[in-house]
N, C-alpha and C positions, 0 to 999 in steps of 0.2 A: 504494500500500500504506500509506503514511503516513496518508492520509486515512481509510482503513478502521480503522487502529489508533486514530486520533483519535476516530472514531465510537464504538468500543468503550469507550475511556476516558471519553468524554463521558457515555455511558449509565451507566457505573459511578459517576461523580461525581454525576450527577443522582439515581440510585437511592439512593446513600448520603445525599444531602441529604434525601430523602424519609424515610429511616430516622431521621435525626437529628431532623427535625421531629416525627415520630411519637413518638420517645422524649421529646422536650421536652413535647409535648402530654400524654402519659401520665405524665410525671414519673418516668421510669425511665432507666437507663443501661446495661442489660445487653443486648447484641446478640441473645443467644439467648432473651431473655424472650418467652414465648409471646404476651403481649399485643401485642408489636411484630409478631411473625410473623403473628398473626391479624388485624392491622389491614388493612382492605380497600384503603386507599390504597397502603400499602407492598406489599401483595400484587400490586396492578396494576403497580406500578413494577417489581417482580421479573419478573412475567409478560411485560412488554415485552422484557426481555432475551433471552428464548427466540427470538422471531422475528428480533431484531437479530443475535444470535449466529449463527443459521442462515444469514441473508443474508450476513453477513460471511464465514463459513466457505465458503459457495458461491462468493462473489466471489473469495476467495483461491484456491480450487481452479481457477476459470476463468482467473484471471491466471497461475497457475503453468502451466496447460495451454497458455496462449498465450505462455509464455516470460517472464512477469512475475516480480516479486520474491516474497519469502517472507512478508512481512507478519506477521500475528498468529501465525505458526508453525502455521497451519492450525487453531488453536483460539482463538477470540475470548475475551478476558477475561470478556465477558458470560456466556458459557456456563460458565466456570470458577466465577464467583460463584454462579450459579444452582445449579450442581452441588454447591457447598460448603454453601450454606445452604438450598437448596431453595426451591421456591415454596410458599406456603401454599395454593395452589389446585391441585386435582387436574387 
């Protein structure tokens, strides 16, 4: 479970790094600035979180069914980030 949580955290850190690079490149500092959300690179970084979160959530459920630990609490932080700020891609 710790490795699954680490994978969720690693994705979040990586995606946030992409956001920061995008902000620097565009010369802005507002997380909700549409130019950052419309950036294709940042959009792809967010989009990767969906499958990562789904895989982690499924793995957590499988481990729980097999008697394993709780891990991400059934909800990966990847999914929480995507739910909070959304993906710029439909």
